KEKE-3310 file (N, C-alpha, C; in steps of 0.2 Angstrom, whole numbers, plus 5000, padded with zeros to 4 digits):
npx = (5861:5866:5873:5885:5891:5896:5906:5912:5918:5925:5935:5944:5947:5956:5963:5950:5938:5924:5913:5912:5905:5893:5880:5879:5866:5855:5848:5836:5831:5816:5808:5802:5808:5820:5818:5814:5827:5834:5829:5828:5841:5842:5834:5841:5835:5841:5853:5871:5883:5899:5909:5913:5904:5895:5885:5885:5891:5893:5885:5873:5867:5853:5849:5839:5848:5859:5870:5879:5891:5894:5906:5915:5930:5946:5960:5971:5968:5966:5953:5938:5927:5925:5920:5910:5903:5890:5885:5871:5872:5863:5852:5834:5821:5809:5808:5810:5817:5823:5829:5836:5854:5865:5874:5886:5897:5910:5916:5927:5932:5937:5930:5934:5933:5924:5917:5924:5928:5938:5947:5949:5949:5942:5931:5923:5910:5908:5912:5924:5932:5936:5945:5936:5923:5924:5923:5912:5904:5905:5902:5891:5884:5887:5882:5867:5871:5878:5867:5859:5869:5871:5858:5855:5864:5856)
npy = (5267:5272:5284:5279:5271:5283:5287:5279:5277:5291:5287:5277:5278:5289:5295:5302:5312:5311:5321:5330:5320:5319:5320:5309:5297:5291:5276:5265:5247:5240:5224:5219:5225:5220:5206:5206:5208:5199:5189:5188:5188:5175:5169:5171:5183:5194:5204:5202:5212:5222:5230:5242:5247:5252:5267:5274:5284:5287:5280:5276:5261:5254:5239:5227:5224:5231:5243:5250:5259:5265:5268:5275:5270:5278:5274:5264:5251:5236:5240:5245:5250:5257:5249:5253:5246:5242:5232:5224:5212:5208:5210:5208:5202:5200:5207:5223:5230:5242:5243:5232:5227:5232:5223:5227:5225:5232:5235:5237:5236:5233:5234:5225:5221:5212:5211:5203:5205:5212:5210:5226:5232:5227:5227:5225:5229:5220:5204:5193:5190:5178:5174:5167:5172:5185:5184:5180:5188:5198:5192:5188:5202:5205:5199:5204:5218:5218:5214:5226:5235:5231:5231:5246:5250:5246)
npz = (4961:4950:4954:4962:4952:4944:4954:4954:4943:4944:4954:4948:4936:4933:4924:4917:4912:4921:4921:4910:4901:4906:4899:4892:4885:4892:4895:4899:4899:4899:4906:4897:4884:4886:4887:4873:4865:4870:4863:4850:4848:4851:4841:4830:4824:4823:4815:4816:4821:4820:4834:4830:4822:4828:4830:4842:4853:4869:4882:4895:4899:4908:4914:4924:4937:4936:4930:4913:4909:4894:4883:4869:4864:4866:4866:4858:4844:4851:4857:4856:4862:4880:4895:4908:4922:4936:4947:4956:4965:4975:4970:4965:4954:4957:4970:4974:4988:4996:5006:5009:5010:4999:4988:4979:4965:4955:4938:4926:4909:4891:4875:4861:4844:4840:4852:4862:4877:4886:4904:4917:4927:4943:4959:4973:4985:4995:4996:4993:4975:4964:4948:4941:4945:4942:4925:4926:4930:4919:4908:4907:4906:4891:4882:4880:4880:4868:4859:4860:4854:4844:4837:4838:4828:4816)
capx = (5869:5871:5879:5890:5894:5900:5910:5920:5923:5930:5942:5948:5949:5958:5962:5944:5935:5917:5909:5910:5899:5884:5874:5876:5860:5853:5843:5833:5830:5809:5809:5800:5812:5827:5817:5813:5834:5837:5823:5830:5847:5844:5832:5843:5831:5846:5860:5877:5889:5905:5905:5913:5899:5887:5884:5884:5898:5892:5878:5872:5863:5852:5844:5836:5853:5864:5871:5884:5892:5897:5911:5920:5939:5951:5964:5972:5966:5960:5949:5934:5925:5927:5913:5912:5898:5891:5879:5869:5872:5858:5845:5829:5817:5803:5808:5818:5817:5829:5833:5839:5859:5868:5882:5888:5900:5912:5921:5932:5933:5934:5928:5935:5927:5918:5914:5927:5931:5946:5944:5954:5950:5936:5931:5917:5909:5908:5915:5931:5929:5942:5945:5928:5917:5924:5923:5905:5900:5908:5899:5882:5881:5889:5874:5861:5873:5879:5861:5858:5872:5868:5850:5854:5867:5852)
capy = (5264:5277:5290:5275:5270:5287:5288:5271:5279:5296:5284:5272:5280:5297:5302:5302:5320:5308:5326:5331:5314:5316:5322:5305:5295:5285:5270:5260:5243:5235:5218:5220:5225:5214:5200:5205:5208:5193:5183:5192:5186:5169:5167:5176:5187:5201:5204:5205:5217:5224:5236:5248:5249:5255:5275:5277:5287:5284:5279:5273:5257:5251:5233:5224:5225:5231:5249:5250:5265:5261:5274:5275:5271:5283:5269:5262:5244:5233:5241:5250:5253:5255:5248:5253:5241:5243:5228:5223:5205:5206:5211:5202:5203:5199:5213:5228:5233:5248:5242:5227:5228:5231:5220:5230:5223:5236:5229:5240:5232:5235:5227:5222:5224:5207:5210:5200:5210:5212:5216:5230:5232:5223:5227:5222:5231:5215:5200:5193:5186:5174:5174:5163:5176:5191:5184:5179:5193:5203:5188:5189:5209:5205:5196:5210:5222:5216:5215:5232:5238:5230:5233:5253:5249:5248)
capz = (4959:4946:4959:4963:4946:4940:4959:4955:4938:4946:4958:4947:4929:4934:4917:4914:4915:4917:4920:4903:4898:4910:4895:4888:4884:4898:4894:4905:4896:4903:4905:4887:4880:4889:4885:4866:4863:4871:4859:4843:4848:4852:4836:4825:4819:4823:4811:4822:4817:4823:4839:4827:4817:4829:4829:4847:4857:4875:4884:4901:4900:4914:4916:4931:4944:4932:4925:4910:4905:4888:4879:4863:4867:4864:4866:4852:4844:4848:4861:4852:4868:4887:4897:4916:4924:4942:4947:4961:4964:4979:4965:4963:4949:4962:4974:4974:4994:4996:5015:5008:5010:4992:4987:4973:4961:4949:4934:4920:4904:4886:4871:4855:4837:4840:4858:4866:4883:4893:4912:4916:4935:4947:4964:4975:4991:5001:4995:4987:4969:4961:4941:4938:4946:4937:4921:4924:4931:4913:4904:4910:4902:4885:4875:4880:4878:4859:4855:4859:4851:4836:4836:4836:4823:4811)
cpx = (5873:5875:5886:5894:5900:5905:5917:5922:5928:5938:5947:5950:5950:5959:5957:5940:5927:5912:5906:5905:5895:5879:5871:5869:5861:5845:5842:5828:5822:5812:5807:5806:5820:5825:5816:5821:5834:5833:5826:5838:5848:5839:5833:5840:5833:5851:5866:5882:5893:5902:5906:5910:5893:5891:5886:5889:5899:5886:5876:5867:5861:5847:5845:5844:5858:5862:5879:5884:5897:5901:5916:5926:5940:5957:5966:5969:5970:5954:5943:5928:5924:5921:5916:5905:5897:5883:5878:5869:5866:5852:5842:5824:5810:5802:5811:5817:5825:5833:5836:5848:5861:5873:5882:5897:5903:5917:5923:5933:5933:5933:5931:5931:5922:5917:5917:5928:5936:5947:5951:5954:5941:5936:5925:5916:5909:5911:5921:5929:5936:5940:5940:5924:5916:5923:5915:5901:5901:5903:5892:5880:5881:5885:5870:5866:5875:5873:5858:5860:5871:5862:5850:5857:5864:5851)
cpy = (5267:5280:5285:5273:5277:5291:5284:5273:5285:5291:5281:5275:5288:5302:5303:5309:5316:5315:5330:5325:5314:5318:5315:5302:5289:5282:5264:5254:5240:5230:5216:5219:5219:5208:5199:5205:5200:5187:5184:5188:5178:5165:5169:5180:5194:5200:5205:5207:5218:5228:5242:5250:5253:5262:5276:5280:5285:5284:5276:5268:5252:5245:5229:5226:5228:5239:5249:5257:5264:5269:5274:5276:5276:5279:5265:5255:5240:5236:5248:5254:5251:5256:5247:5248:5243:5237:5224:5216:5204:5207:5206:5205:5204:5205:5217:5233:5235:5246:5235:5230:5227:5227:5222:5227:5229:5234:5238:5235:5236:5228:5229:5224:5216:5205:5206:5205:5206:5215:5219:5231:5228:5225:5225:5225:5224:5210:5199:5187:5185:5176:5171:5168:5183:5189:5183:5183:5199:5197:5188:5196:5208:5204:5201:5216:5227:5217:5220:5236:5238:5232:5241:5255:5250:5251)
cpz = (4954:4947:4960:4958:4945:4949:4959:4949:4938:4948:4954:4939:4931:4930:4915:4915:4915:4919:4914:4898:4902:4905:4891:4891:4890:4895:4899:4900:4900:4903:4899:4884:4879:4884:4876:4862:4865:4866:4854:4843:4847:4846:4830:4819:4818:4819:4817:4819:4823:4828:4835:4822:4821:4831:4838:4852:4863:4876:4891:4898:4906:4911:4922:4935:4942:4929:4920:4909:4900:4884:4874:4865:4862:4863:4859:4852:4850:4852:4858:4858:4873:4890:4906:4918:4934:4943:4954:4963:4970:4974:4963:4958:4954:4967:4973:4982:4993:5003:5013:5006:5003:4991:4978:4968:4953:4946:4929:4915:4897:4880:4864:4851:4838:4848:4862:4871:4885:4899:4912:4924:4940:4955:4967:4982:4995:5001:4991:4981:4967:4954:4939:4938:4943:4932:4920:4926:4923:4906:4904:4909:4894:4879:4874:4877:4869:4857:4854:4857:4844:4831:4835:4831:4816:4807)
residu = (MET:LEU:LYS:GLU:LEU:ILE:ASP:TYR:ILE:LYS:ALA:VAL:GLN:THR:ASP:SER:VAL:ILE:ASP:ASN:TYR:LEU:ASP:SER:LYS:TYR:ILE:HIS:LEU:THR:ASP:ALA:HIS:TYR:ASP:GLN:ILE:ALA:GLY:ALA:ILE:SER:GLN:GLY:GLU:LEU:SER:LEU:LYS:LYS:ALA:SER:GLU:CYS:PRO:ALA:GLU:ARG:PHE:PHE:LEU:HIS:PHE:TYR:GLY:THR:ILE:LEU:TYR:VAL:ASN:LYS:SER:THR:HIS:GLU:GLN:PRO:SER:ILE:TYR:ASP:VAL:GLU:LEU:VAL:GLN:ASP:THR:ASN:TYR:SER:ILE:GLU:THR:GLU:ASP:GLU:ALA:GLU:SER:LYS:ASN:LEU:VAL:PHE:ALA:SER:PHE:PHE:LEU:ASN:ASP:ASP:TYR:GLN:PRO:THR:LEU:ILE:ASN:TYR:ALA:THR:THR:SER:GLU:THR:ALA:ASP:GLU:GLN:LYS:LYS:GLN:GLN:THR:ILE:GLN:SER:VAL:ILE:THR:ILE:LEU:ARG:GLY:PHE:MET:CYS:ALA:ILE:SER:ASP)
# end
């Protein structure tokens, strides 16, 4: 999926030179790390901070069937981070059968300082998505992304 995400970024973000950023940190959240972040958020143990307080310039964040490329924005406010997403909607926690066909969803959006996403682009390899599905895809990753970014801001 990482290769597909990089290809998507190259195709959609024509003004971006992704090759300049391939030295970005790649973080793969294990199930335990994912659960730890989700638990800390739901129990109020993680102090939520503004996106601008996160020290990371750019990184890949991989969890379950999702990879995010998060890059400090070079645009004017309100964009703090630009995010590129690839998600395998056929991904199952129980099985990771490589033979199964992948239904990949790609999305580009930016985050403001309060982690509110604004959709820029959305594409899928097999199904047409309505506006609600697009928003669900983005919202499904925001909580963990926000938790991770707040955790590394401490």
